[in-house]
N, C-alpha and C positions, 0 to 999 in steps of 0.2 A: 346676706343681711344688708338691709338698706338703713343706713344711719343718717339722720337729719342733723345738720350743723347745729341747730339749737338744742339738740339732745346731748351734745358734747360739753362737759363741764370743766375739763382740765384747761387751765390757762395756756398751756403750751401750744394749743391749736390756734391761738390768736397772738402771735408774735408781732410786735410793732417795732419799726425802726424809728428811734427817738433821738433828736439832736442831744448830744451829751451835755450841752449847757442847760438843758431842762431837767437833768438828773442830779439829785443830791444824795449824799450819804446820810444814813440814819445816825443817831448819836448814842446808840446802845450796843453795837456789835462788838462782842468780846474777841472775835477771831483775829488772830495776828498771823501773817505769813512772813517768814524770814526772807531776806534778800535773795538767796540762791533759788528759792522756790518762786519768787516773783519773776526772776529772770527766766526760769523755766516756763512760767505761765505766759510771759511775753513771747517766748519762742513757740510755745504751743499754739497761741492765737495767730502768730505770724505764719506758721507752717500749715495749720489745720483750719484757720478761720475761727470765728465764734461758733462753737458747736452747742453751746447752751446759752439761752437768753438769761439776762438778769431778771430777778423777780422784784417787782416794784409795787408800791401803792401810789395811786394817782391822787394828788392833792389838788382838787379842782379850784379851790380858792386862790391858790398861788400858781396854778398851772405848772406844777413841778411833779416829777416822779421821784418818790423817796425809796431808796434801795432797801429791800428786805433781805435779799441774797444776791451776791455777785459783786460786792464792793471791790474785790481785787481785779475782776475783769474790767469793771468800770475804770479803775485806777490805771490799768494798762492802756486802755483806749485814750485816756487823758494824757498820759505821760510818754507814750511811744509815738513819736512823730510818724514813723513808717506805717503803723497800724491806723493811726488817726487819719492819715491821708488816704490809705487804701479804703477805709470804711466810710470816708467822706464825713467824719465826725458823728456818725450815727451808731447808736448802741442798741442791740436787739434786746427788747424787754417784753416780759409778760406782766400783766397786772392782776393783783389780787385785791379784793375789796374787804379789808378787815380793819377793826379798830386797833389802836396802838398795842394793847396788851396781847392781842392775838398775832399781830405782826412780830412782836418780840418773840413769842413762842415759835413762830415760823422760822425766824432767823436762827434760833438755837437748834431747832430740829434739822434745818438744812446743814448747819455746820457739823453737828454731831453725827449725822447720817453718813457723812463722807468717810468716816472711820480713819484708820491708819493702814499703812502697808505692812503686810505679814513678811517677816524676815525670811522665812523659808521660801515663799513665792518670789521675793525679790532676788534671792540667791539663785533660784532656778532660772529666772529671766536673765540674769547676768551670765550664768553658765551657757545658756542657749545662745545668747548673742555672741559670746566669745567663740563658741563652737561654729557659729555661722560666719566667723571671720571678721566680725566687727572689731575695730580697734578700741583700746581703752579710751582714747580721746572721743571717739564716736559715742561710746556708751555714756561717758560722763556728760557730754553735751546733750544727748537726746533723751536721757532719763533723769537728768538733773542730779548728778553725783559729783562729789569731789574725789580726789585720788585716794584719800584715806578711807572713805566709805566703800569705794570700789574694791580696794585691797581687802578690807574686812569681809566683804561679801564673798570674795574669792577664797579667802582663808576659811570662812565658815563652811564653804562647799567641800573643802578637803580634796578637791580634784587637782592633781598635779598638772593636768592638761591646760588648766586655766592660766598657768604660769609659764607655759612653754616658750613664749616669746619675751618673757620678762628679762630685764637686765639686772642681774644681782652682782654684788661685790662683797667680798668678805673683808671686814676691816682688819688692818694690820694689828697684831697684838701690841699692847702698850708695855713699855718696860716697867717692871715693878720697882717701886721705890722702897728700899728697906726701912723698916720702922726703927725709930730710936729706942733703944732699950737702956734705960738709966738704972739698971739693977744694982 
């Protein structure tokens, strides 16, 4: 099949490297990312590079790219010195040409389409990584978990083998203090 470039309509086929100082956030995105997930995003971009461009609207009058989706990737580029330097201050973007109300709809669709992680699948992943010999520290760093979350997922799995190398201690029993009986 012979496809002509002008027949392709998806913006992803036209990624641009844009200086980050020409990119601005929109003022309507309700999406919030917690600090641990932002750290994981920074690690992901450091380890894997930008694998998805930011989606922007190009404001010709002000020569600015307004973010529709990708605010947190943009934020990482602006705040991570090592990524900013490696990327030479350039942010990969694709451009959509929509009015404000349609851009708002696009932002919400992008956010909601990402969904959430299924607890069963996350438990399976933790079990597989543990069986593969990955340490708790490696799992926590590379899939963005804290100790409590990792422990809960291991407990949910019910597999004793996940705790094979865990260090457990049994607390000493406390001496009971007799109650006062003023009968």
